[in-house]
VEXDREN-2710 file (C-alpha; in Angstrom, 1 decimal):
% VEXDREN-2710
k/r/px/py/pz
1/MET/-15.0/-33.6/-9.0
2/ASN/-14.8/-36.7/-11.8
3/LYS/-17.3/-39.1/-11.1
4/LYS/-16.2/-42.7/-12.0
5/GLN/-17.7/-46.0/-12.0
6/PHE/-16.4/-48.8/-10.1
7/ILE/-17.3/-52.7/-9.4
8/ILE/-16.3/-54.6/-6.0
9/ILE/-15.9/-58.1/-6.5
10/GLY/-15.2/-59.6/-2.9
11/LEU/-17.4/-58.2/-0.4
12/GLY/-14.7/-59.3/2.1
13/ARG/-13.5/-56.9/5.2
14/PHE/-10.5/-55.6/2.1
15/GLY/-13.5/-55.1/-0.7
16/THR/-15.9/-53.4/2.1
17/SER/-13.7/-50.8/3.3
18/VAL/-12.8/-50.2/-0.3
19/ALA/-16.6/-50.1/-1.3
20/GLU/-18.1/-47.4/1.5
21/THR/-14.7/-45.5/1.6
22/LEU/-15.3/-45.0/-3.0
23/TYR/-19.3/-44.5/-2.3
24/ASN/-18.8/-41.7/0.4
25/LEU/-16.4/-39.8/-1.4
26/GLY/-18.9/-39.1/-4.6
27/HIS/-19.0/-42.2/-6.4
28/ASP/-21.3/-44.9/-8.1
29/VAL/-19.9/-48.1/-6.5
30/LEU/-21.3/-51.7/-7.4
31/ALA/-20.9/-54.5/-5.1
32/VAL/-20.8/-57.7/-5.8
33/ASP/-20.4/-61.0/-3.7
34/SER/-21.5/-65.1/-3.8
35/ASP/-23.1/-63.9/0.0
36/GLU/-26.4/-63.3/-0.1
37/ASP/-26.0/-62.3/3.6
38/VAL/-23.1/-59.7/2.5
39/VAL/-24.6/-58.4/-0.2
40/GLN/-28.3/-57.5/1.9
41/SER/-25.3/-56.5/4.8
42/ILE/-23.5/-53.3/2.1
43/ALA/-26.7/-52.7/-0.1
44/ASN/-27.3/-49.0/2.2
45/ARG/-23.8/-48.2/1.3
46/VAL/-23.5/-48.5/-1.7
47/THR/-25.0/-47.4/-5.1
48/HIS/-26.1/-51.0/-6.0
49/ALA/-25.0/-54.3/-5.0
50/VAL/-26.0/-57.9/-6.5
51/GLN/-25.2/-61.3/-5.3
52/ALA/-23.4/-63.4/-8.4
53/ASP/-21.4/-66.2/-8.9
54/VAL/-17.9/-63.9/-10.5
55/THR/-16.6/-66.9/-12.0
56/ASP/-19.3/-67.4/-15.2
57/GLU/-18.7/-65.2/-18.0
58/ASN/-22.0/-64.3/-18.7
59/ASN/-22.7/-63.6/-15.2
60/LEU/-20.1/-60.4/-15.0
61/LYS/-21.8/-59.5/-18.6
62/ALA/-25.5/-59.3/-17.4
63/ILE/-23.9/-57.1/-14.4
64/GLY/-22.0/-55.0/-17.3
65/VAL/-19.3/-55.2/-15.8
66/GLN/-17.2/-53.9/-19.4
67/ASN/-19.1/-50.7/-18.2
68/PHE/-16.9/-50.0/-15.2
69/ASP/-13.6/-47.5/-15.5
70/VAL/-11.8/-49.8/-12.7
71/ALA/-12.9/-53.0/-10.7
72/VAL/-11.3/-54.5/-7.6
73/ILE/-11.1/-57.7/-8.0
74/SER/-10.7/-58.2/-3.7
75/ILE/-11.9/-62.6/-3.7
76/GLY/-10.5/-64.4/-0.2
77/SER/-9.4/-67.0/0.2
78/LYS/-10.5/-68.8/-3.1
79/MET/-7.2/-67.7/-5.0
80/GLN/-8.9/-69.6/-8.9
81/ALA/-11.7/-67.2/-8.6
82/SER/-9.3/-64.2/-7.5
83/ILE/-8.0/-65.4/-11.1
84/MET/-10.4/-66.2/-12.9
85/ALA/-12.8/-62.7/-12.2
86/THR/-9.7/-61.3/-13.3
87/LEU/-8.8/-62.7/-16.6
88/LEU/-13.1/-62.3/-17.8
89/ALA/-12.6/-58.6/-16.4
90/LYS/-9.8/-58.3/-18.5
91/GLU/-10.7/-59.9/-21.7
92/LEU/-14.5/-58.0/-21.2
93/GLY/-12.9/-54.9/-21.2
94/VAL/-12.8/-53.7/-17.6
95/LYS/-10.4/-50.3/-18.3
96/HIS/-8.4/-50.4/-15.3
97/ILE/-8.4/-53.5/-12.9
98/ILE/-7.1/-53.9/-9.1
99/ALA/-6.9/-56.7/-7.8
100/LYS/-5.9/-58.7/-4.2
101/ALA/-3.2/-61.3/-4.1
102/ASN/-2.6/-63.4/-0.7
103/ASN/0.6/-63.9/-2.0
104/LYS/4.0/-63.5/-4.0
105/LEU/2.9/-66.0/-6.9
106/HIS/-1.0/-65.1/-6.6
107/ALA/0.4/-61.1/-6.7
108/LYS/2.5/-62.9/-10.3
109/VAL/-0.7/-64.9/-12.0
110/LEU/-2.5/-62.0/-11.7
111/TYR/-0.2/-59.6/-13.2
112/LYS/0.4/-62.0/-15.8
113/ILE/-3.6/-62.2/-16.9
114/GLY/-3.9/-58.3/-16.5
115/ALA/-4.3/-57.0/-13.7
116/ASP/-3.0/-53.0/-13.5
117/LYS/-2.3/-53.4/-10.1
118/VAL/-2.2/-55.7/-7.2
119/VAL/-2.2/-55.3/-3.8
120/PHE/-1.8/-56.7/-0.4
121/PRO/-4.6/-56.1/2.5
122/GLU/-1.5/-56.0/4.9
123/ARG/0.1/-53.5/3.4
124/ASP/-2.5/-51.3/2.1
125/MET/-5.5/-50.3/3.2
126/GLY/-8.8/-50.0/2.2
127/VAL/-8.9/-46.4/2.7
128/ARG/-5.7/-45.5/1.4
129/VAL/-6.2/-48.1/-1.9
130/ALA/-10.1/-45.8/-2.7
131/HIS/-8.4/-42.5/-1.6
132/ASN/-5.8/-43.1/-4.5
133/LEU/-7.8/-45.0/-6.8
134/VAL/-9.9/-41.1/-7.2
135/SER/-7.5/-38.9/-7.1
136/SER/-4.3/-37.6/-8.7
137/ASN/-3.4/-35.6/-5.4
138/ILE/-3.7/-37.6/-2.5
139/LEU/-0.4/-39.7/-2.5
140/ASP/-1.3/-41.4/0.7
141/TYR/-4.0/-41.6/2.9
142/ILE/-4.2/-42.7/6.7
143/GLU/-7.0/-43.7/8.7
144/LEU/-6.3/-42.7/12.8
145/SER/-9.7/-43.4/13.9
146/SER/-13.5/-43.4/12.2
147/GLU/-13.0/-39.6/12.3
148/TYR/-10.0/-38.0/11.7
149/SER/-7.0/-39.6/9.4
150/ILE/-4.2/-38.4/7.6
151/ALA/-3.2/-37.0/4.4
152/GLU/-0.2/-36.2/2.2
153/ILE/-1.8/-34.1/-1.0
154/ALA/0.3/-33.2/-4.2
155/SER/-0.1/-28.8/-3.5
156/PRO/-2.4/-27.7/-6.0
157/LYS/-1.7/-25.3/-8.1
158/ASP/-3.6/-22.8/-7.1
159/TRP/-1.5/-22.8/-3.6
160/HIS/1.8/-22.0/-5.8
161/GLY/3.2/-19.2/-4.2
162/LYS/0.6/-18.4/-1.4
163/ASN/1.9/-18.3/1.8
164/LEU/0.1/-21.0/4.5
165/LYS/-1.5/-17.5/5.9
166/GLN/-2.6/-16.6/2.7
167/ILE/-4.2/-19.8/1.9
168/ASP/-5.7/-20.2/5.0
169/VAL/-6.3/-23.7/5.2
170/ARG/-7.9/-24.1/8.8
171/SER/-10.4/-21.9/8.0
172/THR/-11.6/-22.7/4.4
173/TYR/-10.7/-26.1/4.7
174/GLY/-10.7/-27.3/8.3
175/ILE/-7.4/-29.1/8.1
176/ASN/-4.2/-28.5/9.8
177/VAL/-0.6/-29.2/8.2
178/MET/1.8/-31.0/10.1
179/ALA/4.4/-30.6/8.0
180/ILE/5.3/-29.8/4.1
181/LYS/7.9/-32.1/1.7
182/LYS/10.3/-29.8/-0.3
183/PRO/12.3/-31.5/-2.9
184/SER/14.9/-31.2/-0.3
185/TYR/14.0/-31.6/3.0
186/ILE/10.5/-31.9/5.1
187/ASP/9.4/-28.7/6.8
188/ILE/7.8/-29.9/10.4
189/ALA/5.6/-27.2/12.2
190/PRO/5.6/-24.9/8.9
191/SER/5.0/-21.4/10.1
192/ALA/2.1/-19.5/8.6
193/GLU/5.1/-17.1/6.6
194/GLU/5.7/-21.2/4.0
195/VAL/5.4/-19.9/1.1
196/ILE/4.1/-23.5/-0.7
197/GLU/5.2/-24.3/-4.1
198/GLU/5.1/-26.6/-6.6
199/GLY/6.6/-30.0/-6.2
200/ASP/5.6/-29.7/-2.6
201/VAL/3.1/-32.0/-0.3
202/ILE/1.6/-30.9/2.1
203/VAL/1.2/-33.5/4.9
204/ALA/-2.3/-32.8/6.1
205/ILE/-4.5/-33.9/9.9
206/GLY/-8.3/-33.3/9.4
207/SER/-11.2/-35.1/9.7
208/ILE/-12.4/-37.2/7.1
209/GLU/-15.2/-35.3/6.1
210/ASP/-12.4/-32.4/6.4
211/LEU/-10.1/-34.0/3.9
212/ASN/-12.8/-35.7/1.3
213/ARG/-14.2/-31.9/0.6
214/LEU/-10.8/-30.9/0.0
215/GLU/-10.1/-33.6/-1.7
216/ASN/-13.0/-32.7/-4.1
217/THR/-12.4/-29.0/-4.1
218/ILE/-8.5/-30.1/-5.6
219/ARG/-8.8/-32.5/-7.6
END
């Protein structure tokens, strides 16, 4: 697994979800919020957690924001703080910035000041965003419950030319293939003889633990 370093700024429901998911996927996560109680509540579920005013450039420098691969700016209702944190992270050299927006105007401003991607929590669940950040193979990720999820996975190279029976995904990975999206059609409930080709998208259901293991294997 290509281990990355993430800084999550703002620990509301969305930020907390992203931080915990990235940490559970085996990445280094620094969680930051201005509320000490919030920081304490997540401290045992991420690599590090600190309380800081992220609209202060000196605080961000002290945290070492410039050393992180990705910054997720998930500050809630305080639009000014969100914009300032995004601007400072960009100026300090963060390679990739994902920012949460409350509305289209907020999103437009965030893009203007350097956000690489803007998400709306109503449309982009934190768990889904986290999985997309760390795996180019995971195209979509829907959490069904605390234990099970559905993932759309770009077919790994070592699956190409093999059928589902040969790959034996259920025994090898503990997942079930619900469908295969071909370039021209979708095969619902494919047979064991269905051959996986380059460009196919696998729609699989399984436990979060098994999907995480598959995700780490195919990267």
